[in-house]
BADOMI-804065 format. One line per field, with one value per residue (C-alpha): residue number from 0; z, y, x; residue in one letter. Coordinates in nm, 2 decimals. Layout:
k = (NUM / ...)
z = (Z / ...)
y = (Y / ...)
x = (X / ...)
r = (A / ...)
//
This chain:
k = (0 / 1 / 2 / 3 / 4 / 5 / 6 / 7 / 8 / 9 / 10 / 11 / 12 / 13 / 14 / 15 / 16 / 17 / 18 / 19 / 20 / 21 / 22 / 23 / 24 / 25 / 26 / 27 / 28 / 29 / 30 / 31 / 32 / 33 / 34 / 35 / 36 / 37 / 38 / 39 / 40 / 41 / 42 / 43 / 44 / 45 / 46 / 47 / 48 / 49 / 50 / 51 / 52 / 53 / 54 / 55 / 56 / 57 / 58 / 59 / 60 / 61 / 62 / 63 / 64 / 65 / 66 / 67 / 68 / 69 / 70 / 71 / 72 / 73 / 74 / 75 / 76 / 77 / 78 / 79 / 80 / 81 / 82 / 83 / 84 / 85 / 86 / 87 / 88 / 89 / 90 / 91 / 92 / 93 / 94 / 95 / 96 / 97 / 98 / 99 / 100 / 101 / 102 / 103 / 104 / 105 / 106 / 107 / 108 / 109 / 110 / 111 / 112 / 113 / 114 / 115 / 116 / 117 / 118 / 119 / 120 / 121 / 122 / 123 / 124 / 125 / 126 / 127 / 128 / 129 / 130 / 131 / 132 / 133 / 134 / 135 / 136 / 137 / 138 / 139 / 140 / 141 / 142 / 143 / 144 / 145 / 146 / 147 / 148 / 149 / 150 / 151 / 152 / 153 / 154 / 155 / 156 / 157 / 158 / 159 / 160 / 161 / 162 / 163 / 164 / 165 / 166 / 167 / 168 / 169 / 170 / 171 / 172 / 173 / 174 / 175 / 176 / 177 / 178 / 179 / 180 / 181 / 182 / 183 / 184 / 185 / 186 / 187 / 188 / 189 / 190 / 191 / 192 / 193 / 194 / 195 / 196 / 197 / 198 / 199 / 200 / 201 / 202 / 203 / 204 / 205 / 206 / 207 / 208 / 209 / 210 / 211 / 212 / 213 / 214 / 215 / 216 / 217 / 218 / 219 / 220 / 221 / 222 / 223 / 224 / 225 / 226 / 227 / 228 / 229 / 230 / 231 / 232 / 233 / 234 / 235 / 236 / 237 / 238 / 239 / 240 / 241 / 242 / 243 / 244 / 245 / 246 / 247 / 248 / 249 / 250 / 251 / 252 / 253 / 254 / 255 / 256 / 257 / 258 / 259 / 260 / 261 / 262 / 263 / 264 / 265 / 266 / 267 / 268 / 269 / 270 / 271 / 272 / 273 / 274 / 275 / 276 / 277 / 278 / 279 / 280 / 281 / 282 / 283 / 284 / 285 / 286 / 287 / 288 / 289 / 290 / 291 / 292 / 293 / 294 / 295 / 296 / 297 / 298 / 299 / 300 / 301 / 302 / 303 / 304 / 305 / 306 / 307 / 308 / 309 / 310 / 311 / 312 / 313 / 314 / 315 / 316 / 317 / 318 / 319 / 320 / 321 / 322 / 323 / 324 / 325 / 326 / 327 / 328 / 329 / 330 / 331 / 332 / 333 / 334 / 335 / 336 / 337 / 338 / 339 / 340 / 341 / 342 / 343 / 344 / 345 / 346 / 347 / 348 / 349 / 350 / 351 / 352 / 353 / 354 / 355 / 356 / 357 / 358 / 359 / 360 / 361 / 362 / 363 / 364 / 365 / 366 / 367 / 368 / 369 / 370 / 371 / 372 / 373 / 374 / 375 / 376 / 377 / 378 / 379 / 380 / 381 / 382 / 383 / 384 / 385 / 386 / 387 / 388 / 389 / 390 / 391 / 392 / 393 / 394 / 395 / 396 / 397 / 398 / 399 / 400 / 401 / 402 / 403 / 404 / 405 / 406 / 407 / 408 / 409 / 410 / 411 / 412 / 413 / 414 / 415 / 416 / 417 / 418 / 419 / 420 / 421 / 422 / 423 / 424 / 425 / 426 / 427 / 428 / 429 / 430 / 431 / 432 / 433 / 434 / 435 / 436 / 437 / 438 / 439 / 440 / 441 / 442 / 443 / 444 / 445 / 446 / 447 / 448 / 449 / 450 / 451 / 452 / 453 / 454 / 455 / 456 / 457 / 458 / 459 / 460 / 461 / 462 / 463 / 464 / 465 / 466 / 467 / 468 / 469 / 470 / 471 / 472 / 473 / 474 / 475 / 476 / 477 / 478 / 479 / 480 / 481)
z = (0.00 / -0.10 / 0.19 / 0.11 / 0.10 / 0.43 / 0.60 / 0.46 / 0.59 / 0.94 / 0.96 / 0.83 / 1.13 / 1.35 / 1.15 / 1.14 / 1.39 / 1.32 / 1.30 / 0.99 / 0.80 / 0.65 / 0.52 / 0.55 / 0.21 / 0.31 / 0.43 / 0.11 / -0.14 / -0.16 / -0.27 / -0.57 / -0.82 / -0.95 / -1.01 / -1.35 / -1.23 / -1.56 / -1.36 / -1.04 / -0.91 / -0.65 / -0.34 / -0.04 / 0.20 / 0.24 / 0.45 / 0.60 / 0.71 / 0.91 / 0.77 / 0.52 / 0.75 / 0.77 / 0.39 / 0.36 / 0.60 / 0.40 / 0.07 / 0.23 / 0.34 / 0.00 / -0.17 / 0.07 / 0.00 / -0.36 / -0.30 / -0.55 / -0.41 / -0.55 / -0.38 / -0.35 / -0.26 / -0.30 / -0.56 / -0.81 / -1.11 / -1.45 / -1.64 / -1.42 / -1.28 / -0.92 / -0.96 / -0.79 / -0.96 / -0.68 / -0.39 / -0.16 / -0.16 / 0.04 / 0.12 / 0.19 / 0.36 / 0.70 / 0.56 / 0.60 / 0.78 / 0.65 / 0.75 / 0.68 / 0.52 / 0.43 / 0.35 / 0.26 / 0.01 / -0.10 / -0.05 / 0.14 / 0.24 / 0.26 / 0.29 / 0.01 / 0.18 / 0.21 / 0.01 / -0.26 / -0.13 / 0.21 / 0.05 / -0.13 / 0.20 / 0.40 / 0.12 / 0.12 / 0.49 / 0.46 / 0.19 / -0.10 / -0.39 / -0.47 / -0.83 / -0.91 / -0.95 / -1.05 / -1.03 / -0.77 / -0.55 / -0.25 / -0.25 / -0.46 / -0.28 / -0.34 / -0.38 / -0.66 / -0.82 / -0.84 / -0.95 / -1.25 / -1.32 / -1.28 / -1.49 / -1.45 / -1.53 / -1.43 / -1.65 / -1.90 / -1.64 / -1.38 / -1.55 / -1.47 / -1.13 / -1.26 / -1.27 / -0.92 / -0.74 / -0.62 / -0.44 / -0.34 / -0.08 / -0.22 / -0.11 / -0.37 / -0.45 / -0.24 / 0.07 / 0.05 / 0.09 / -0.16 / 0.04 / -0.22 / -0.03 / -0.16 / -0.19 / -0.44 / -0.76 / -0.90 / -0.85 / -1.13 / -0.91 / -1.13 / -1.26 / -1.14 / -1.00 / -0.87 / -1.23 / -1.23 / -0.98 / -1.11 / -1.36 / -1.31 / -1.17 / -0.88 / -1.09 / -0.99 / -0.63 / -0.38 / -0.32 / 0.05 / 0.07 / -0.16 / -0.16 / -0.35 / -0.51 / -0.38 / -0.57 / -0.49 / -0.42 / -0.70 / -0.58 / -0.90 / -1.11 / -1.41 / -1.57 / -1.90 / -2.07 / -2.45 / -2.74 / -3.08 / -3.41 / -3.41 / -3.23 / -3.49 / -3.35 / -3.00 / -3.10 / -3.28 / -2.97 / -2.76 / -2.98 / -2.96 / -2.59 / -2.52 / -2.70 / -2.50 / -2.16 / -2.14 / -1.80 / -1.67 / -1.88 / -1.62 / -1.78 / -2.12 / -2.16 / -2.45 / -2.41 / -2.70 / -2.73 / -2.66 / -2.34 / -2.22 / -2.31 / -2.09 / -1.80 / -1.82 / -1.85 / -1.56 / -1.34 / -1.04 / -1.04 / -1.37 / -1.64 / -1.98 / -1.93 / -2.29 / -2.46 / -2.79 / -2.88 / -3.00 / -3.15 / -2.91 / -2.59 / -2.42 / -2.05 / -1.98 / -1.66 / -1.60 / -1.27 / -1.12 / -0.78 / -0.81 / -0.62 / -0.88 / -1.20 / -1.49 / -1.60 / -1.73 / -1.95 / -2.08 / -2.16 / -2.33 / -2.53 / -2.68 / -2.71 / -2.88 / -3.20 / -3.19 / -3.19 / -3.48 / -3.68 / -3.61 / -3.40 / -3.10 / -3.12 / -2.76 / -2.43 / -2.06 / -1.79 / -1.44 / -1.23 / -0.90 / -0.74 / -0.73 / -1.10 / -1.17 / -0.96 / -1.16 / -1.49 / -1.36 / -1.23 / -1.59 / -1.68 / -1.37 / -1.41 / -1.76 / -1.68 / -1.41 / -1.64 / -1.93 / -1.75 / -1.75 / -2.13 / -2.13 / -2.21 / -2.27 / -2.43 / -2.30 / -2.43 / -2.26 / -2.55 / -2.64 / -2.97 / -3.05 / -3.02 / -3.39 / -3.47 / -3.24 / -3.50 / -3.77 / -3.51 / -3.37 / -3.71 / -3.89 / -3.59 / -3.53 / -3.89 / -3.88 / -3.55 / -3.68 / -4.00 / -3.81 / -3.58 / -3.69 / -3.40 / -3.17 / -2.98 / -2.95 / -2.63 / -2.70 / -2.41 / -2.20 / -2.15 / -2.50 / -2.38 / -2.34 / -2.62 / -2.38 / -2.51 / -2.32 / -2.64 / -2.51 / -2.71 / -2.58 / -2.72 / -2.97 / -2.81 / -2.75 / -2.82 / -2.59 / -2.35 / -2.37 / -2.75 / -2.76 / -2.51 / -2.72 / -2.98 / -2.74 / -2.92 / -3.26 / -3.13 / -2.97 / -3.30 / -3.47 / -3.21 / -3.13 / -3.49 / -3.55 / -3.24 / -3.37 / -3.71 / -3.55 / -3.32 / -3.01 / -2.71 / -2.63 / -2.25 / -2.17 / -1.79 / -1.67 / -1.72 / -1.90 / -1.63 / -1.77 / -2.02 / -2.26 / -2.18 / -2.48 / -2.72 / -2.64 / -2.89 / -3.17 / -3.07 / -2.89 / -3.01 / -2.97 / -2.83 / -2.56 / -2.48 / -2.45 / -2.22 / -2.00 / -1.97 / -1.90 / -1.61 / -1.47 / -1.47 / -1.32 / -1.03 / -0.99 / -1.12 / -0.95 / -1.10 / -0.76 / -0.78 / -0.96 / -1.20 / -1.54 / -1.56 / -1.80 / -1.95 / -2.04 / -1.81 / -1.75 / -1.83 / -1.72 / -1.74 / -1.67 / -1.98 / -2.04 / -2.15 / -2.18 / -2.06 / -1.83)
y = (0.00 / 0.34 / 0.57 / 0.84 / 0.58 / 0.42 / 0.76 / 0.84 / 0.53 / 0.58 / 0.94 / 0.83 / 0.59 / 0.89 / 1.08 / 0.83 / 0.56 / 0.24 / 0.02 / 0.21 / 0.18 / -0.17 / -0.31 / -0.69 / -0.86 / -1.04 / -0.72 / -0.53 / -0.80 / -0.72 / -0.37 / -0.47 / -0.59 / -0.47 / -0.67 / -0.82 / -0.91 / -0.80 / -0.66 / -0.72 / -0.41 / -0.34 / -0.11 / -0.08 / 0.02 / 0.08 / 0.39 / 0.42 / 0.78 / 0.87 / 1.21 / 1.48 / 1.63 / 1.31 / 1.27 / 1.62 / 1.54 / 1.22 / 1.42 / 1.69 / 1.41 / 1.24 / 1.56 / 1.61 / 1.26 / 1.23 / 0.92 / 0.82 / 0.78 / 0.59 / 0.67 / 0.37 / 0.33 / 0.01 / -0.13 / -0.21 / -0.04 / -0.20 / -0.02 / -0.05 / 0.30 / 0.19 / -0.05 / 0.08 / 0.05 / 0.15 / 0.39 / 0.36 / 0.32 / 0.55 / 0.37 / 0.59 / 0.32 / 0.49 / 0.82 / 0.69 / 0.96 / 1.09 / 1.45 / 1.60 / 1.53 / 1.86 / 1.78 / 2.14 / 2.17 / 1.81 / 1.73 / 1.49 / 1.56 / 1.23 / 1.13 / 0.95 / 0.60 / 0.57 / 0.28 / 0.37 / 0.14 / 0.31 / 0.65 / 0.51 / 0.37 / 0.69 / 0.89 / 0.65 / 0.67 / 1.05 / 1.02 / 1.08 / 0.90 / 0.90 / 0.77 / 0.64 / 0.26 / 0.02 / -0.36 / -0.30 / -0.06 / -0.29 / -0.23 / 0.07 / 0.40 / 0.76 / 0.87 / 0.61 / 0.70 / 1.06 / 0.98 / 0.78 / 0.99 / 0.67 / 0.62 / 0.32 / 0.25 / 0.59 / 0.82 / 0.86 / 1.03 / 1.17 / 1.20 / 1.08 / 1.13 / 1.47 / 1.57 / 1.44 / 1.63 / 1.99 / 2.03 / 1.84 / 1.85 / 1.73 / 1.71 / 1.84 / 1.69 / 1.95 / 1.87 / 2.17 / 2.10 / 2.24 / 2.31 / 2.32 / 2.16 / 2.40 / 2.29 / 2.57 / 2.50 / 2.83 / 2.97 / 3.16 / 3.30 / 3.19 / 2.84 / 2.55 / 2.37 / 2.06 / 1.93 / 1.91 / 1.62 / 1.45 / 1.19 / 1.26 / 0.91 / 1.04 / 1.20 / 1.56 / 1.53 / 1.30 / 1.36 / 1.32 / 1.44 / 1.56 / 1.72 / 1.50 / 1.59 / 1.41 / 1.36 / 1.28 / 0.91 / 0.74 / 0.64 / 0.46 / 0.22 / 0.00 / -0.23 / -0.42 / -0.69 / -0.66 / -0.88 / -0.75 / -0.87 / -0.65 / -0.36 / -0.13 / -0.21 / -0.15 / 0.20 / 0.28 / 0.17 / 0.40 / 0.70 / 0.63 / 0.58 / 0.89 / 1.10 / 0.95 / 0.91 / 1.21 / 1.23 / 0.94 / 0.71 / 0.63 / 0.34 / 0.18 / -0.11 / -0.34 / -0.71 / -0.94 / -1.30 / -1.43 / -1.23 / -1.36 / -1.72 / -1.71 / -1.56 / -1.83 / -2.09 / -1.98 / -1.75 / -1.91 / -1.90 / -1.73 / -1.78 / -1.63 / -1.37 / -1.43 / -1.74 / -1.73 / -1.64 / -1.28 / -1.13 / -0.83 / -0.73 / -0.41 / -0.37 / -0.06 / 0.12 / 0.42 / 0.59 / 0.89 / 1.07 / 1.06 / 0.77 / 0.68 / 0.77 / 0.58 / 0.44 / 0.11 / 0.30 / 0.52 / 0.22 / 0.04 / 0.35 / 0.31 / -0.07 / -0.13 / 0.07 / -0.08 / -0.43 / -0.34 / -0.19 / -0.49 / -0.30 / -0.51 / -0.89 / -0.96 / -0.79 / -0.85 / -0.59 / -0.68 / -0.77 / -0.71 / -0.57 / -0.92 / -0.97 / -0.63 / -0.74 / -1.06 / -0.86 / -0.64 / -0.94 / -1.07 / -0.75 / -0.73 / -1.08 / -1.02 / -0.92 / -1.19 / -1.47 / -1.39 / -1.53 / -1.88 / -1.87 / -1.82 / -1.52 / -1.19 / -0.88 / -0.59 / -0.24 / 0.05 / 0.29 / 0.54 / 0.67 / 0.90 / 0.72 / 0.79 / 0.58 / 0.29 / 0.07 / 0.09 / 0.07 / -0.26 / -0.41 / -0.32 / -0.38 / -0.72 / -0.82 / -0.70 / -0.88 / -1.21 / -1.18 / -1.12 / -1.41 / -1.66 / -1.81 / -1.52 / -1.43 / -1.06 / -0.96 / -0.60 / -0.47 / -0.17 / 0.17 / 0.23 / 0.52 / 0.73 / 0.56 / 0.37 / 0.02 / -0.25 / -0.41 / -0.74 / -1.03 / -1.38 / -1.63 / -1.90 / -2.22 / -2.44 / -2.17 / -2.13 / -1.84 / -1.69 / -1.72 / -1.53 / -1.26 / -1.20 / -1.04 / -0.77 / -0.49 / -0.61 / -0.61 / -0.28 / -0.13 / -0.27 / -0.15 / 0.18 / 0.28 / 0.22 / 0.43 / 0.72 / 0.71 / 0.78 / 1.06 / 0.85 / 0.79 / 0.48 / 0.55 / 0.60 / 0.53 / 0.31 / 0.56 / 0.55 / 0.42 / 0.22 / 0.01 / 0.29 / 0.55 / 0.47 / 0.45 / 0.80 / 0.98 / 0.78 / 0.87 / 1.20 / 1.55 / 1.64 / 1.98 / 1.82 / 1.58 / 1.87 / 2.06 / 1.75 / 1.72 / 2.09 / 2.06 / 1.75 / 1.93 / 2.24 / 2.06 / 1.77 / 1.89 / 1.60 / 1.34 / 1.18 / 1.12 / 0.79 / 0.83 / 0.65 / 0.67 / 0.86 / 1.08 / 1.00 / 1.20 / 1.10 / 0.78 / 0.42 / 0.41 / 0.08 / -0.09 / -0.28 / -0.64 / -0.82 / -1.17 / -1.13)
x = (0.00 / 0.14 / 0.25 / -0.01 / -0.29 / -0.17 / -0.17 / -0.51 / -0.66 / -0.51 / -0.64 / -0.98 / -1.01 / -0.97 / -1.24 / -1.52 / -1.41 / -1.21 / -1.52 / -1.63 / -1.30 / -1.30 / -0.97 / -1.00 / -1.04 / -1.36 / -1.52 / -1.43 / -1.53 / -1.90 / -1.82 / -1.60 / -1.86 / -2.19 / -2.51 / -2.41 / -2.06 / -1.90 / -1.61 / -1.43 / -1.26 / -1.00 / -1.00 / -0.78 / -1.05 / -1.43 / -1.53 / -1.87 / -1.94 / -2.25 / -2.33 / -2.24 / -1.98 / -1.79 / -1.81 / -1.67 / -1.39 / -1.31 / -1.29 / -1.07 / -0.84 / -0.85 / -0.75 / -0.46 / -0.33 / -0.45 / -0.66 / -0.92 / -1.28 / -1.58 / -1.91 / -2.15 / -2.51 / -2.71 / -2.46 / -2.73 / -2.57 / -2.55 / -2.27 / -1.96 / -2.01 / -1.98 / -1.68 / -1.36 / -1.03 / -0.79 / -0.83 / -1.12 / -1.50 / -1.72 / -2.04 / -2.33 / -2.54 / -2.53 / -2.68 / -3.03 / -3.23 / -3.56 / -3.50 / -3.85 / -4.18 / -4.34 / -4.70 / -4.80 / -4.51 / -4.55 / -4.18 / -3.96 / -3.60 / -3.40 / -3.04 / -2.86 / -2.85 / -3.23 / -3.36 / -3.61 / -3.88 / -3.85 / -3.91 / -4.22 / -4.35 / -4.30 / -4.46 / -4.76 / -4.80 / -4.82 / -5.09 / -4.86 / -4.69 / -4.32 / -4.35 / -4.00 / -4.03 / -3.76 / -3.70 / -3.43 / -3.63 / -3.59 / -3.22 / -3.12 / -3.08 / -3.18 / -2.82 / -2.76 / -3.10 / -2.99 / -2.63 / -2.77 / -3.08 / -3.29 / -3.60 / -3.82 / -4.18 / -4.34 / -4.13 / -4.42 / -4.63 / -4.38 / -4.04 / -3.69 / -3.52 / -3.41 / -3.77 / -3.84 / -3.56 / -3.60 / -3.27 / -2.95 / -2.68 / -2.35 / -1.99 / -1.74 / -1.41 / -1.23 / -1.44 / -1.68 / -2.05 / -2.29 / -2.60 / -2.88 / -3.17 / -3.44 / -3.80 / -3.87 / -4.05 / -3.92 / -3.57 / -3.39 / -3.12 / -2.83 / -2.74 / -2.95 / -2.65 / -2.83 / -2.84 / -2.46 / -2.48 / -2.80 / -2.68 / -2.31 / -2.25 / -2.05 / -1.78 / -1.85 / -1.96 / -2.11 / -2.48 / -2.56 / -2.92 / -3.21 / -3.54 / -3.79 / -4.12 / -4.43 / -4.76 / -5.12 / -5.17 / -5.37 / -5.71 / -5.81 / -5.61 / -5.67 / -5.41 / -5.44 / -5.23 / -5.27 / -5.16 / -5.08 / -4.93 / -4.62 / -4.43 / -4.59 / -4.93 / -4.81 / -4.69 / -5.01 / -5.21 / -4.99 / -5.06 / -5.44 / -5.44 / -5.23 / -5.49 / -5.78 / -5.63 / -5.39 / -5.20 / -5.40 / -5.18 / -4.91 / -4.72 / -4.70 / -4.45 / -4.37 / -4.28 / -4.18 / -4.31 / -3.96 / -3.95 / -4.29 / -4.19 / -3.88 / -4.06 / -4.33 / -4.06 / -3.84 / -4.05 / -4.22 / -4.60 / -4.65 / -4.91 / -5.00 / -5.28 / -5.41 / -5.52 / -5.32 / -4.97 / -4.89 / -4.58 / -4.58 / -4.75 / -4.84 / -4.87 / -5.07 / -5.17 / -5.40 / -5.42 / -5.61 / -5.62 / -6.01 / -6.16 / -6.42 / -6.25 / -6.39 / -6.05 / -6.19 / -6.43 / -6.14 / -5.93 / -6.21 / -6.28 / -5.93 / -5.93 / -6.26 / -6.18 / -5.83 / -5.97 / -6.20 / -5.91 / -5.68 / -5.44 / -5.51 / -5.57 / -5.67 / -5.67 / -5.76 / -5.82 / -5.71 / -6.01 / -5.83 / -5.51 / -5.37 / -5.42 / -5.26 / -4.96 / -4.94 / -4.93 / -4.65 / -4.46 / -4.43 / -4.26 / -4.04 / -3.91 / -3.78 / -3.43 / -3.39 / -3.51 / -3.28 / -2.97 / -3.13 / -3.10 / -2.72 / -2.52 / -2.70 / -2.57 / -2.77 / -2.83 / -3.02 / -3.11 / -3.37 / -3.51 / -3.80 / -4.13 / -4.19 / -3.88 / -3.93 / -4.11 / -3.84 / -3.56 / -3.69 / -3.76 / -3.44 / -3.21 / -3.35 / -3.29 / -2.93 / -2.86 / -3.00 / -2.81 / -2.49 / -2.55 / -2.81 / -3.00 / -2.95 / -3.26 / -3.36 / -3.54 / -3.64 / -3.86 / -3.91 / -4.07 / -4.20 / -4.41 / -4.09 / -3.89 / -3.66 / -3.59 / -3.38 / -3.24 / -3.10 / -2.97 / -2.96 / -2.71 / -2.82 / -2.93 / -2.62 / -2.36 / -2.07 / -2.13 / -1.79 / -1.78 / -2.11 / -2.00 / -1.68 / -1.92 / -2.03 / -1.86 / -1.99 / -2.35 / -2.29 / -2.19 / -2.50 / -2.74 / -2.58 / -2.53 / -2.90 / -2.98 / -2.76 / -2.92 / -3.26 / -3.14 / -3.14 / -2.91 / -2.70 / -2.75 / -3.12 / -3.15 / -2.87 / -2.59 / -2.25 / -2.02 / -1.73 / -1.91 / -2.01 / -1.74 / -1.52 / -1.81 / -1.94 / -1.70 / -1.86 / -2.22 / -2.23 / -2.17 / -1.80 / -1.88 / -2.09 / -1.80 / -1.56 / -1.80 / -1.84 / -1.46 / -1.43 / -1.68 / -1.51 / -1.17 / -1.31 / -1.48 / -1.23 / -0.89 / -0.72 / -0.96 / -1.03 / -1.40 / -1.49 / -1.19 / -1.22 / -1.60 / -1.83 / -1.55 / -1.19 / -0.97 / -0.60 / -0.40 / -0.41 / -0.79 / -0.98 / -1.10 / -1.42 / -1.35 / -1.69 / -1.70 / -1.39)
r = (M / A / E / G / L / S / A / F / I / E / E / A / R / G / L / I / G / P / D / H / V / L / T / E / A / A / A / I / E / P / F / L / T / E / T / R / K / L / H / R / G / Q / A / D / A / V / L / R / P / A / N / A / G / E / V / A / A / I / M / T / L / A / K / Q / H / R / V / P / V / V / A / L / G / G / N / T / G / L / T / G / G / G / V / P / F / G / G / V / V / V / S / L / A / R / L / K / A / I / R / E / V / D / T / E / N / A / T / M / T / V / E / A / G / V / V / L / Q / D / V / Q / D / V / A / R / S / S / G / F / L / F / P / L / S / L / G / S / E / G / S / C / T / I / G / G / N / I / A / T / N / A / G / G / T / G / V / L / R / Y / G / N / M / R / D / L / V / L / G / V / E / A / V / L / P / D / G / R / I / F / S / G / L / S / G / L / R / K / D / N / A / G / Y / D / L / K / H / L / F / I / G / S / E / G / T / L / G / I / V / T / A / A / V / L / K / L / F / P / M / P / Q / S / R / T / T / A / F / I / G / T / S / S / P / E / M / V / V / R / L / F / A / S / L / R / Q / I / A / G / E / R / L / T / A / F / E / I / I / P / R / F / G / L / E / I / V / L / K / H / G / H / N / T / R / D / P / L / G / G / Q / H / A / S / Y / A / L / V / E / L / T / S / P / E / A / D / A / P / L / D / D / I / L / L / A / A / L / E / P / A / L / E / A / G / I / V / D / D / A / V / L / A / A / S / E / A / Q / S / R / D / F / W / R / L / R / E / L / L / S / E / C / Q / H / F / E / G / G / S / I / K / H / D / V / S / V / P / I / S / R / V / T / D / F / L / A / E / T / G / D / V / C / R / A / F / M / P / G / C / R / V / C / D / F / G / H / I / G / D / G / N / I / H / Y / N / I / S / Q / P / V / G / M / D / R / Q / A / F / L / S / Q / W / H / A / F / N / E / I / V / H / T / A / V / K / A / R / G / G / S / I / A / A / E / H / G / V / G / L / I / K / R / D / E / L / P / D / Y / K / D / P / V / A / L / D / L / M / A / T / V / K / K / A / L / D / P / D / N / L / L / N / P / G / K / V / V / R / I / G / N / N / L / P / V / F / N / P / G / H)
//
């Protein structure tokens, strides 16, 4: 261990207590890999501060000793953004206070280590909704949600995390604390600095707390599972339903037949809601704060003409909350069930809704021509243009041989996204996996501005170095399958 790092760790013990500076290999191990285990990183210690002041003291010390720092929440990331490559990890798990619920302002002030599901539960107990909803909501934390500008199933109605945050408290790379915990809806007193930290993946500052927007709790809900003959028909149904339902349309998801098949095959206690087989499915939800809103009637007003026009082949409306949960469980199990089918090369992309149909059709044809037998699982939040474009290996193919084609499939998918004015990073972030591809798909002026901001706030490149933007030498490299 380098002398500066050794001195940093010893001083950190005095700052936050020796019990909260982990250096044993077994204690550090859980912090070295993300959910998909595409990388195993390396760190010399894990620090567990209790509040923003201790985080600030750690960053002041890190700057003095030039020690790299990776901040970590629930460790549910998917792009390598939370994997350390040297230095130390700062776990925010102990920053878990709910500082205030302001019912008149419809806001909640929480610390970064609070689990998303706990925020949802506290909001509900106060008569409100916090609408961010993810598959990992039982373990992901608010700090991580902010750092990655998380999306999820409610973006269509409520927006991304960026739209749900009114203010943040963040520790800067030099140890200063940015105190921006405002509950204001309007504040034009200069630059809106909170947006520097939302979606920055911990490269510009460490978010320690935030003011979150709350919404009226839905009092009425209707959920439908709908079968169609193609993604084009799903998009046409979305356009029709959006016109009829307006803001009551809360979620609109697309599921391919292959995706439903693997969930029915591998998911416990699952069943097909519809009788026949369909090429594409839509999972639709309408909500309202009105107790007796005629949501079934609104949904039927869109489905009946769609059935007559051949846009919809079959549909079923949930008859109970339990059946609605069953519908959603089919969608939520999709990512988990893919690993039972062998290697999976995953893409988190977005395109304008008007280009979803041709993107799915043409990209699928190119992928299958490149590798006959590969199985495309293109699902996601079609209501906001966010597609999880995943590709499962051909049956019987060697997993490592398949994963060795990761970059080739990336080029196919991401080139198709760029041609349609889309983004190669919709809601999971850039992290390490997509960092070196950004110059091929993002405006060079934007990349230059990103590097300029990074150098201005973190001139020593101490915060999550090697992620999002290329700064410095000896950067970690993404090698899929290793």
